[in-house]
C-alpha positions in Angstrom: 101.8 197.5 79.5 103.5 200.1 81.7 102.1 201.2 85.0 101.4 204.7 83.4 99.2 203.1 80.9 97.4 201.1 83.5 96.6 204.2 85.3 95.5 206.1 82.3 98.5 208.5 82.5 100.7 209.6 79.5 104.3 209.4 79.5 106.4 212.2 78.0 108.3 211.5 75.0 112.1 211.7 75.0 113.9 213.1 71.9 117.6 212.6 72.3 119.9 214.6 70.1 123.5 212.7 70.0 126.7 213.7 68.5 130.3 212.3 68.3 132.0 214.9 70.5 131.6 218.6 71.7 131.1 220.9 68.7 129.3 218.3 66.5 126.0 220.8 66.5 123.7 218.6 68.7 122.8 221.7 70.8 122.0 223.9 67.8 119.9 221.3 66.2 118.0 220.8 69.6 117.6 224.6 69.9 116.3 224.9 66.3 113.7 222.0 66.7 112.6 223.6 70.0 112.1 227.1 68.1 109.9 225.3 65.6 107.8 223.8 68.3 107.4 227.1 70.0 106.4 228.7 66.8 103.8 226.1 66.5 102.2 227.2 69.7 103.7 224.6 72.1 104.6 225.8 75.7 108.6 225.3 75.8 111.0 226.0 78.6 114.7 226.1 77.8 117.3 224.7 80.4 120.2 225.5 78.1 122.3 228.2 79.9 124.9 230.5 78.5 127.5 228.8 80.4 126.9 225.4 78.9 126.6 226.9 75.4 130.0 228.0 75.3 130.4 228.2 71.4 129.7 231.9 69.7 127.2 230.5 67.2 125.3 228.4 69.9 125.1 231.5 72.2 123.9 233.6 69.2 121.2 231.0 68.4 120.2 231.1 72.0 119.8 234.7 72.2 117.9 234.9 69.0 115.5 232.0 70.0 114.3 234.0 73.1 113.0 230.7 74.6 111.5 231.1 78.1 114.0 229.9 80.6 113.3 226.9 82.9 113.1 227.7 86.6 116.5 226.8 88.4 117.3 226.5 92.1 120.9 227.0 93.1 122.1 226.7 89.5 120.3 223.5 89.1 117.0 222.6 87.2 114.0 223.0 89.4 112.1 220.0 88.7 109.3 220.6 91.3 108.5 224.3 89.7 108.4 222.7 86.2 105.8 220.1 87.4 103.8 223.0 88.6 103.8 224.9 85.6 103.4 221.8 83.3 105.0 223.0 80.2 104.6 220.8 77.1 108.3 220.7 76.3 111.6 221.2 78.2 115.0 221.5 76.6 118.0 220.0 78.4 121.4 220.2 77.5 124.3 217.8 78.6 122.2 214.9 79.9 125.3 213.3 81.5 125.9 216.3 84.0 126.2 215.8 87.7 123.9 217.9 90.0 125.5 219.7 93.0 125.6 217.6 96.2 122.5 219.8 97.6 120.1 218.6 94.7 117.5 216.0 95.3 118.8 214.0 92.4 122.6 213.3 91.7 122.2 213.2 87.9 120.6 215.5 85.3 119.1 212.4 83.5 117.2 211.7 86.7 115.6 215.0 86.6 114.6 214.3 83.0 113.3 211.0 84.1 111.0 212.8 86.6 109.7 215.0 83.9 108.9 212.1 81.6 106.9 210.3 84.3 104.9 213.1 84.6 103.9 213.6 81.1 106.4 216.4 79.9 108.2 216.0 76.6 111.9 216.5 76.9 114.5 217.5 74.2 117.9 216.3 75.5 121.6 216.5 74.2 124.3 213.8 74.7 127.5 212.8 73.3 128.1 209.1 72.4 131.1 208.8 74.8 128.8 209.3 77.7 126.7 206.3 77.0 127.7 203.9 79.9 128.4 200.8 77.7 130.7 202.9 75.3 132.2 205.1 77.7 135.5 203.0 78.2 136.0 202.5 74.6 135.6 206.4 73.8 138.0 207.0 76.7 140.6 204.8 75.0 139.9 206.4 71.7 140.3 210.1 73.4 143.2 209.1 75.6 141.3 210.8 78.6 138.6 209.4 80.7 134.9 210.6 80.5 133.9 210.6 84.0 130.0 211.0 83.5 127.8 208.6 82.0 124.1 207.8 81.3 122.8 204.3 81.8 122.0 202.4 78.5 118.6 201.6 79.9 117.7 205.2 80.0 119.1 205.9 76.5 117.1 203.0 75.0 113.8 204.7 76.4 114.2 207.5 73.9 111.2 207.7 71.5 113.2 209.4 68.8 117.0 209.5 68.3 118.5 212.5 66.1 121.9 212.4 65.0 124.0 215.7 64.8 126.9 215.1 62.6 129.8 217.5 61.3 133.2 216.7 59.7 136.1 216.3 61.9 137.6 219.5 60.8 134.3 221.4 61.6 134.2 219.8 65.2 137.9 220.8 65.9 137.3 224.3 64.7 134.3 224.8 66.8 135.6 223.1 69.9 139.0 224.9 69.7 140.6 222.1 71.5 143.5 219.6 70.3 142.6 216.7 72.7 141.0 214.9 69.7 142.3 214.7 66.2 140.7 213.6 63.0 141.2 210.0 63.4 139.6 210.1 67.0 136.9 211.9 66.0 136.3 209.7 62.9 136.2 206.7 65.1 133.7 208.6 67.5 131.5 209.2 64.5 131.6 205.6 63.5 130.6 204.6 67.0 127.7 206.9 66.9 126.4 205.6 63.5 126.8 202.0 64.7 125.1 202.7 68.0 122.1 204.3 65.9 122.0 201.4 63.6 122.0 198.7 66.2 119.2 200.7 68.2 117.0 200.7 64.8 117.5 197.0 64.4 116.5 196.3 68.0 113.4 198.5 67.6 112.5 196.7 64.4 112.8 193.2 66.0 110.7 194.4 69.0 108.1 195.6 66.6 108.0 192.5 64.7 107.8 190.3 67.7 105.2 192.3 69.4 103.1 192.7 66.3 102.3 189.1 65.7 99.0 189.4 67.6 98.0 192.4 65.5 98.5 190.4 62.4 101.7 191.9 61.3 104.1 189.5 59.5 107.9 189.8 59.6 110.6 190.0 59.3 110.5 192.2 56.1 113.0 191.8 53.3 115.5 194.6 53.0 116.3 196.3 49.6 119.6 194.5 48.9 120.5 193.5 45.4 121.0 189.9 44.2 123.9 189.2 42.0 124.1 186.0 39.7 127.4 184.8 38.4 126.9 183.6 35.0 129.0 181.6 32.6 128.7 180.0 29.2 127.5 176.8 30.4 123.9 175.6 29.6 122.8 175.4 33.3 123.1 179.2 33.5 119.7 179.4 32.0 118.1 177.9 35.1 120.5 179.6 37.5 119.1 183.1 35.9 115.6 182.0 36.5 116.4 181.2 40.2 118.1 184.4 40.6 115.0 186.2 39.1 112.6 184.4 41.5 115.0 185.3 44.4 115.0 189.0 43.6 111.1 188.9 43.0 110.8 187.3 46.5 112.9 189.9 48.1 111.2 192.7 46.2 114.4 194.0 44.9 116.6 194.4 41.7 119.3 192.0 40.7 122.3 191.8 38.4 124.1 189.3 36.3 127.9 189.3 36.2 130.1 187.6 33.7 133.8 187.5 34.4 135.6 187.2 31.0 139.1 185.7 31.7 142.0 185.7 29.2 142.2 182.2 27.4 145.3 180.5 28.2 146.4 182.8 30.9 148.9 181.3 33.2 147.9 180.0 36.6 144.2 180.2 35.6 143.4 177.2 34.0 140.8 179.0 31.8 139.5 177.5 28.6 136.9 178.5 26.4 133.5 176.5 26.9 131.1 178.2 24.7 129.6 181.5 23.8 128.0 183.5 26.8 126.0 185.8 24.6 122.7 183.5 24.9 123.0 183.7 28.6 123.6 187.4 28.7 120.5 188.1 26.3 118.4 185.7 28.5 119.6 187.8 31.5 118.5 191.0 29.9 115.2 189.4 28.8 114.6 188.5 32.5 115.1 192.0 33.6 118.7 191.9 35.1 121.3 194.5 34.8 124.0 192.7 32.8 127.7 193.5 33.6 130.7 191.9 31.8 134.0 192.2 33.9 137.4 191.5 32.5 139.8 189.8 35.1 142.1 186.8 35.6 140.6 185.6 38.9 137.0 185.0 38.7 136.1 184.6 42.3 138.0 187.8 43.3 136.5 189.8 40.5 132.8 188.8 41.6 133.5 189.6 45.2 135.2 193.0 44.3 132.1 193.7 42.0 129.8 192.8 44.8 131.7 195.2 47.4 131.5 198.0 45.1 127.8 197.6 44.4 126.8 197.0 47.9 125.4 193.4 47.0 124.8 191.1 49.8 123.7 187.9 48.1 125.4 185.9 45.2 123.7 183.2 43.4 126.3 180.8 41.9 126.1 177.4 40.2 128.2 174.4 41.3 128.7 171.2 39.2 129.1 168.0 41.3 132.2 166.3 40.8 134.6 163.9 42.4 135.8 164.5 45.8 139.3 164.5 44.5 138.8 167.0 41.8 137.2 169.5 44.5 140.3 169.2 46.7 142.9 169.5 44.0 141.3 172.5 42.0 138.9 174.0 44.2 135.5 175.2 42.8 134.1 178.7 42.4 131.6 178.3 45.1 134.5 177.3 47.5 136.4 180.2 46.5 133.5 182.6 47.0 132.8 181.3 50.5 136.3 181.4 51.7 136.7 185.0 50.3 133.5 186.5 51.3 133.1 188.8 54.3 129.4 189.5 55.2 128.2 188.4 51.8 125.6 185.4 51.5 126.7 182.8 49.0 123.8 180.8 47.5 124.9 177.7 45.9 122.7 176.1 43.3 123.9 172.6 42.2 124.1 171.8 38.5 124.2 168.6 36.4 125.4 169.8 32.9 128.5 171.7 33.7 129.5 174.8 35.8 126.8 177.3 36.1 129.6 179.8 36.8 132.8 180.7 35.0 135.4 177.9 34.9 137.5 177.2 38.1 141.0 178.3 38.4 144.3 177.0 39.7 145.0 176.6 43.5 147.7 179.2 43.5 145.3 181.7 41.8 142.6 180.7 44.4 144.9 181.3 47.3 145.9 184.8 45.9 142.4 185.8 45.1 141.0 184.8 48.5 143.9 186.8 50.2 143.0 189.8 48.1 139.2 189.5 48.6 139.8 190.0 52.3 139.0 193.6 53.8 142.7 194.4 53.8 146.0 192.9 52.9 147.9 190.5 54.9 150.6 191.8 57.4 153.9 192.3 55.8 155.8 189.9 58.5 153.4 187.2 57.5 154.5 187.5 53.9 158.2 187.3 55.0 157.4 184.4 57.4 155.5 182.6 54.7 158.5 182.9 52.5 161.0 181.6 55.1 158.8 178.7 55.7 158.5 177.8 52.0 162.2 178.2 51.5 162.8 175.9 54.6 160.6 173.3 53.4 162.1 173.3 49.8 165.5 173.1 51.3 164.6 170.0 53.5 163.0 168.2 50.3 165.9 169.1 48.1 168.6 167.9 50.6 167.1 164.4 50.3 167.3 164.5 46.5 170.6 166.3 46.2 172.3 163.6 44.0 169.4 163.0 41.9 168.7 166.7 41.0 172.3 167.9 40.7 173.3 171.6 41.8 172.2 173.2 38.6 168.7 172.1 38.7 168.5 172.9 42.4 169.6 176.5 41.7 166.7 176.6 39.1 164.1 175.1 41.6 165.1 177.9 44.2 163.8 180.6 41.6 160.3 179.5 42.0 159.8 181.2 45.5 161.6 184.4 43.9 159.3 184.6 41.2 156.1 183.9 43.3 157.1 186.6 45.8 157.9 188.9 43.1 154.4 188.5 41.5 152.2 188.6 44.5 154.4 190.2 47.2 156.3 193.1 45.6 160.1 194.2 45.6 160.6 193.7 49.3 159.4 190.1 49.6 161.1 189.2 46.2 164.5 190.5 47.5 164.0 188.8 50.8 163.2 185.5 49.0 166.0 185.8 46.8 168.3 186.5 49.8 166.9 183.5 51.7 167.2 181.2 48.6 170.9 182.2 48.0 171.8 181.7 51.6 170.0 178.2 51.8 171.6 177.3 48.4 175.0 178.4 49.4 174.9 176.8 52.9 173.6 173.5 52.0 174.4 172.8 48.4 177.6 174.5 47.4 181.1 173.4 48.4 182.1 173.7 51.1 178.7 172.6 52.4 177.4 173.8 55.8 179.2 177.1 55.2 178.6 180.5 53.6 182.1 180.3 52.0 182.0 180.0 48.1 184.7 177.9 46.7 183.6 178.6 42.9 183.4 182.2 42.4 181.2 181.5 39.3 178.2 180.9 41.7 178.3 184.6 42.4 176.9 185.0 38.9 173.9 182.8 40.0 173.3 185.1 43.1 173.6 188.3 40.9 170.9 186.6 38.6 168.7 185.6 41.8 168.7 189.4 42.7 168.1 190.7 39.3 165.3 188.3 38.5 163.7 189.3 41.8 163.8 193.0 41.0 162.9 192.8 37.4 160.0 190.4 38.0 158.7 192.6 41.1 158.9 195.6 38.8 157.2 194.0 35.9 154.5 192.7 38.1 153.9 196.0 39.9 153.6 197.7 36.6 151.1 195.0 35.4 149.0 195.3 38.6 149.0 199.2 38.0 147.9 198.7 34.4 145.2 196.4 35.7 143.9 198.9 38.1 143.9 201.6 35.5 142.1 199.4 33.1 139.6 198.5 35.6 139.0 202.1 36.5 138.8 203.1 32.8 136.3 200.4 32.4 134.2 201.6 35.2 134.3 205.2 34.0 133.5 204.1 30.4 130.6 201.9 31.6 129.3 204.9 33.8 129.3 207.2 30.9 127.6 204.6 28.7 125.0 204.0 31.3 124.4 207.5 31.9 124.3 208.5 28.1 121.7 205.8 27.8 119.8 207.1 30.7 119.7 210.6 29.6 118.1 209.6 26.4 115.3 208.0 28.4 114.7 210.5 31.0 112.0 213.2 30.4 112.8 215.7 33.4 115.6 217.3 35.0 115.2 215.8 38.4 115.5 212.2 36.8 118.7 213.3 35.1 120.3 214.9 38.2 119.4 211.8 40.2 121.3 209.7 37.7 124.3 212.0 37.8 124.7 211.8 41.4 124.1 208.0 41.4 126.8 207.4 38.9 129.3 209.6 40.7 128.5 207.8 43.9 129.0 204.5 42.3 132.2 205.2 40.5 133.9 207.8 42.7 132.1 207.4 46.0 131.8 211.2 46.6 128.8 213.2 48.0 127.4 215.6 45.4 125.1 218.5 45.3 123.5 220.2 42.2 122.6 224.0 42.1 120.3 225.4 39.4 118.9 228.9 39.1 115.1 229.5 39.7 112.9 231.9 37.9 114.5 235.0 39.6 118.1 233.8 38.9 118.8 232.7 42.4 120.9 229.5 42.8 118.9 226.9 44.8 120.2 223.4 46.0 117.9 221.3 44.0 119.4 217.8 44.4 121.6 216.1 46.9 123.1 212.7 47.1 122.7 212.4 50.9 120.8 214.2 53.7 124.2 215.5 55.1 124.7 217.5 51.8 121.4 219.3 52.3 122.2 220.4 55.8 122.7 224.1 56.2 125.1 225.9 58.4 128.3 227.8 57.9 129.7 225.4 55.5 126.6 225.6 53.3 126.8 229.5 53.2 130.5 229.2 52.1 129.5 226.8 49.5 126.7 228.9 48.2 129.3 231.8 47.7 131.7 229.5 45.8 128.7 228.1 43.7 127.6 231.7 42.8 131.0 232.6 41.6 131.4 229.5 39.4 128.0 229.9 37.7 128.7 233.8 37.0 132.1 233.1 35.6 131.6 229.5 34.2 135.0 228.4 35.4 135.4 225.6 37.8 136.8 226.2 41.3 138.1 224.1 44.3 140.7 221.4 44.9 142.6 220.6 41.9 141.6 223.7 39.8 143.1 227.1 39.3 140.6 228.9 41.6 140.4 228.5 45.2 142.4 225.4 45.1 142.7 225.3 49.0 138.9 224.3 49.3 138.2 220.8 50.0 135.5 220.4 47.5 135.3 220.7 43.6 132.8 222.9 42.0 132.1 222.5 38.1 130.0 224.5 35.9 127.2 222.7 34.0 128.0 224.4 31.0 127.5 224.5 27.2 129.0 226.8 24.5 125.9 229.1 24.8 125.4 229.4 28.6 125.7 227.9 32.2 122.9 226.0 33.4 124.0 225.2 36.9 126.9 224.0 39.2 127.9 220.6 40.3 129.4 220.5 43.9 131.5 217.4 44.6 132.6 216.9 48.1 135.7 214.5 48.5 135.5 211.4 50.5 137.7 210.7 53.5 140.8 208.5 52.9 142.3 206.0 55.3 144.2 208.7 57.2 140.9 210.7 57.9 141.8 213.4 55.3 140.1 214.3 52.2 141.1 211.9 49.4 142.1 213.9 46.3 140.7 212.9 42.9 142.7 211.0 40.3 143.3 212.5 36.9 140.9 209.8 35.5 138.2 210.6 38.1 138.5 214.3 37.1 138.1 213.5 33.5 135.0 211.4 34.3 133.7 214.4 36.3 134.2 216.8 33.4 132.7 214.2 30.9 129.6 213.7 33.2 129.1 217.4 33.6 129.3 218.0 30.0 126.6 215.2 29.2 124.5 216.7 32.0 124.7 220.2 30.8 124.0 219.0 27.3 120.9 217.1 28.5 119.7 220.0 30.6 120.1 222.3 27.4 118.1 219.7 25.5 115.3 219.9 28.1 115.4 223.8 28.1 115.3 223.9 24.3 112.4 221.5 24.1 110.6 223.6 26.6 111.3 226.8 24.7 110.4 225.1 21.3 107.2 223.8 22.8 106.2 227.2 24.2 107.2 228.9 21.1 105.0 226.3 19.1 102.2 227.1 21.4 102.6 230.8 20.9 102.8 230.6 17.2 99.8 228.3 17.2 97.7 230.5 19.3 98.7 233.5 17.3 97.7 231.8 14.1 94.3 230.8 15.7 93.8 234.1 16.8 94.6 235.7 13.4 92.3 233.3 11.5 89.5 233.7 13.9 89.8 237.5 13.6 90.1 237.4 10.0 87.2 234.8 9.5 85.0 236.3 11.9 85.5 239.9 10.8 84.9 238.9 7.2 82.0 236.8 7.8 80.3 239.4 10.0 81.0 242.2 7.9 79.1 241.1 4.9 75.7 240.1 6.5 76.0 243.1 8.9 76.4 245.5 5.8 73.4 243.9 4.1 71.3 244.0 7.4 72.2 247.6 8.0 71.6 248.5 4.3 68.2 246.9 4.0 67.0 248.1 7.5 68.2 251.8 6.5 66.4 251.7 3.4 63.1 250.4 4.9 63.3 253.2 7.6 64.3 256.1 5.5 62.7 255.5 2.3 59.7 253.4 3.1 57.4 255.3 0.8 59.3 254.5 -2.2 59.2 250.7 -2.0 56.4 248.7 -3.0 55.2 245.7 -0.9 57.2 243.3 -3.1 60.2 245.4 -2.6 59.7 245.5 1.2 59.4 241.9 1.3 62.7 241.5 -0.9 64.5 243.5 1.8 63.0 241.7 4.8 64.2 238.5 3.1 67.5 240.0 2.8 67.7 241.0 6.4 66.5 237.5 7.4 69.1 235.8 5.2 71.8 237.9 6.7 70.8 237.2 10.2 70.5 233.5 9.7 73.9 233.6 8.2 75.3 235.3 11.4 73.3 232.7 13.6 75.0 230.0 11.8 78.5 231.6 12.2 77.7 232.1 16.0 76.5 228.6 16.4 79.8 227.2 14.7 82.0 229.4 17.0 80.1 228.1 20.1 80.2 224.7 18.9 83.9 224.7 18.4 84.3 226.3 21.8 82.3 223.6 23.4 84.1 220.7 21.6 87.8 222.2 22.5 86.7 222.7 26.1 85.2 219.2 26.3 81.8 220.6 27.5 79.8 219.2 24.8 77.5 216.5 26.0 75.5 214.2 24.0 71.6 213.8 24.7 71.0 210.5 23.3 67.4 209.6 22.0 65.9 207.7 19.3 66.2 209.6 15.9 64.6 208.7 12.6 67.0 209.6 9.6 64.2 210.9 7.5 63.1 213.4 10.2 66.8 214.4 10.4 67.2 215.1 6.7 63.8 216.8 6.6 64.6 219.3 9.3 68.2 220.0 7.7 66.5 220.5 4.3 64.0 222.8 6.0 66.9 224.9 7.3 68.7 225.4 4.0 65.5 226.2 2.0 66.3 229.9 2.0 69.8 229.5 0.6 69.1 226.6 -1.7 68.3 228.8 -4.8 67.5 226.7 -7.9 69.6 223.7 -7.0 67.9 220.3 -7.4 67.6 217.9 -4.5 68.0 214.2 -5.1 67.0 212.4 -2.0 67.3 208.5 -1.9 66.4 207.3 1.4 64.6 203.9 1.9 61.6 203.6 4.3 62.7 200.7 6.1 66.0 202.0 7.5 66.7 201.4 11.2 66.5 204.4 13.7 69.6 205.3 15.4 70.5 206.7 19.0 72.0 210.2 19.0 71.6 213.7 19.9 69.1 215.1 17.4 70.0 218.6 17.5 73.7 218.0 16.9 73.1 215.5 14.1 70.8 218.0 12.5 73.8 220.7 12.8 76.0 218.1 11.1 73.7 217.6 8.0 72.9 221.3 7.9 76.8 222.1 7.8 77.5 219.6 5.0 74.4 220.6 3.0 75.4 224.3 3.5 78.9 223.5 2.2 77.4 221.7 -0.8 75.0 224.6 -1.7 78.0 227.2 -1.1 80.5 225.4 -3.3 78.3 224.3 -6.3 76.9 226.3 -9.0 73.2 227.4 -9.1 71.1 224.8 -11.0 73.3 221.8 -10.1 72.1 218.8 -8.4 72.6 217.9 -4.6 72.4 214.2 -3.8 71.4 212.7 -0.4 71.3 209.0 0.1 71.2 206.6 2.9 71.6 202.9 3.6 72.6 200.6 6.3 75.8 198.4 6.0 77.8 196.3 8.4 76.3 197.9 11.6 76.5 201.4 10.3 74.1 203.8 8.9 75.8 205.5 6.0 74.7 208.9 4.8 76.2 210.2 1.4 75.8 213.8 0.4 77.2 214.8 -3.0 77.4 218.0 -5.0 78.7 219.2 -8.3 81.2 221.7 -7.2 84.9 222.0 -7.8 85.7 219.0 -5.8 88.7 218.2 -3.6 92.3 218.5 -4.7 94.5 215.3 -4.1 96.2 215.3 -0.6 93.4 217.6 0.8 91.3 214.9 2.0 92.7 214.6 5.6 93.1 218.5 5.8 89.6 219.7 5.3 88.2 218.6 8.7 91.1 220.8 10.4 89.9 223.9 12.1 90.1 227.1 10.0 91.5 225.1 6.9 90.3 226.6 3.5 91.1 224.9 0.2 92.9 227.0 -2.2 90.3 226.3 -5.0 87.6 227.8 -2.8 89.0 230.9 -1.2 87.0 233.0 -3.3 84.0 231.8 -1.5 83.4 233.3 2.1 83.7 231.0 5.1 85.4 230.3 8.3 86.6 226.8 8.0 84.9 225.8 11.1 82.0 223.9 9.6 83.4 220.5 8.7 85.6 220.6 12.0 82.5 220.9 14.1 81.0 217.9 12.1 84.0 215.5 12.6 83.9 216.5 16.4 80.1 215.6 16.6 80.5 212.6 14.5 83.4 211.3 16.5 81.3 211.9 20.0 78.7 209.6 18.4 81.3 207.0 17.6 81.0 207.4 13.9 83.2 208.3 11.0 83.1 211.1 8.4 85.2 211.5 5.4 85.4 213.5 2.1 86.5 212.7 -1.5 86.1 213.6 -4.9 83.2 211.9 -6.9 84.2 208.8 -8.8 81.0 208.5 -10.9 82.1 210.5 -13.9 81.0 214.0 -12.6 82.9 216.7 -10.9 82.1 217.5 -7.2 82.6 216.3 -3.6 81.1 213.4 -1.8 81.0 213.5 2.0 80.4 210.1 3.8 78.9 210.0 7.3 78.9 206.6 9.2 76.8 206.4 12.4 76.7 203.2 14.5 73.5 201.3 14.7 72.3 200.2 18.1 72.4 196.7 19.1 69.0 196.9 20.9 66.0 196.5 18.7 64.1 199.5 17.5 61.0 200.7 19.7 57.7 199.8 18.4 56.7 203.1 17.4 55.1 203.8 14.1 56.9 206.0 11.9 55.3 209.2 10.6 56.0 211.6 8.0 57.8 209.1 5.9 57.6 211.3 2.8 57.8 214.5 4.6 59.8 217.1 2.9 61.4 214.6 0.6 60.2 216.0 -2.6 62.2 218.3 -4.9 59.5 220.7 -5.2 59.3 221.0 -1.3 
């Protein structure tokens, strides 16, 4: 615990804005952050003067910010007055600056230290070259000394570290100086990023070590993928399971890679051992991403794949063999260990064969290990190796000159020539040919120990040496180029295949764009940004591959202008195109034949020389293909949304029309009846007898009840659709439900006969009595409506299989084949019954209420030899026993003469 904490005082928080060099934008970032704090109500004082902010855009920002200036004394920060006013935040630029000799403190960072000790937060700006431990290295990079420094101990006290970064070209343009070039600035930027990464690691270690008492456990696993090298051997299955457990323990993803080598290829020793397909299928079943890579050298291909996909752990199988065999041939694990740089190799011993692909020859292992290193070996080392091999061969051949003869020695000297041509190129091959010729001439051709050639026919051999070297080197270089192109085409094809599979699975534009940027970053290594129009047609940055791609500034504004032009014209622009080819980036429209949906901005990566690396023709074709796929997928999403909206609109219009037609027709008839009957009673009351008046009143009552049923159905449908309908469950007697329903239809039954068959020992059910009565009333109402007068309506009930089954039959026209599943839909009317008035809501409401009770309802034509419809209603019986209440009114309302 610090002294401040012991005394109950608060130490101020230091936020350090660091850049690689002057012009990186750290002061602007600091001022913008201070403006946001001031807008939030914090008391801010700014110690950034116009003399220090020498860049025009920084001066403009400083004027626009209008932050209150910090007090000064003799041109230096007046710390004492700041301590009196006690602002919440002080903004300080150039933390490394030296104060005047009259100042109390010699360095500006000492003033900041005083402010922090008194509880004042500070925003400060600093270039990486002024950190004390990095000052000498930065001076060597720039070629000029940086005299002022800030101690590392002070920098490490910063609570927050914010990196202000810009491309080298932008830094050079803003600074207006030529003291640092692109390469120097790139080195300083790398130094800055490494410093930030090391500081983050240090903070994490301190946190984990200090958090043990608080119950925190560490270290935590990082999200690095695990790769399993698989082969056709039977032990690969166990290797895959180990890889799966390793990835699960690290809480990360994992991949399985199989290197497919050509059978019988020279210098590989590769022989087919079995079919790898079962192991590949097992890897997919275990959840791995499976990759099949073609190549001649298994270890190098695995290491190259790991580097390309940022994999830091490789799990490989190893078969125990004799020590002699390991020395002579070398194992896959040994080659991986020797060729790996920063990649952890986990070797799993096997006992039934190699878990990985078959081992290669010693020469191929050496070549693959050399290529697996970060860069090629120096050229002088190649020439030195050739000279050493030629010397050793000469010494050995001198001992066996008489046995081998001159012709065979000349052929033996071709071996270093061929090897140099295959693995070194044209220069080493010609050097090897020259060294072999000179050694052969000096030591083996008469006169020996002299470069004189007595037999001129040997000059033909020397010409053959040079020709073989040149021809083999050119053929080897052409083959390497073809291999690189084939590997690139394979990666691009795999990228397109993976993306095409992904767009079939994604369901939103955001996931699609994330897939586009991921594929481009993995195959090309570029920063990408996607612009899409909003509802008002303004292009917005909706997705970026990195935080740097989202940063604003002058570059972002320039990019927005180019993006708008590309979007409006539908033509690509930027480097490699016909429009604005001097721009470093590439801007491609996401376009189909009908329209343009957005713009993909591709920002090139920096090459080894620090300049923008141009895209190859194959990469440009990949960009165009990905843009086409992305545009087609976006069009599919847009069309799906439009089709869904059109369907909803059409459905709403259909429902609206059906409701208006049904309601207007159903209301018009009873209203006309009620109005006519009421008008007759009012105007011609003297003309009607008591019996006539009673008939008119019955007509009014019938019309009112019909309107009441219509309104109840409409309200019931609204409650069902909105989810507002709630059941009030209580014990219900089926006989009571049927009796109440029959009483409701008494006035519309006419002369139809009722055949009621309900046993007296039926169990009671739990349900909403009012809603169940509405169900029975609607079904009985339909039976009356669609059956002729004088026909019979049957009602029966029985318990079966835990359900109470109610059957209601009529002698109407029945249901046409194929309409059984439609009659419970809203507003559905059968073609055979359209002459009968109705809204088509009654049975839909019945189905909704029965479904709420957990029951079933169906309708079908009668199968007992009569015409008509049979409606079946099934309601679940309760598991609990019935309450011991005595049933009453067992025969109430059950007689036909009721």
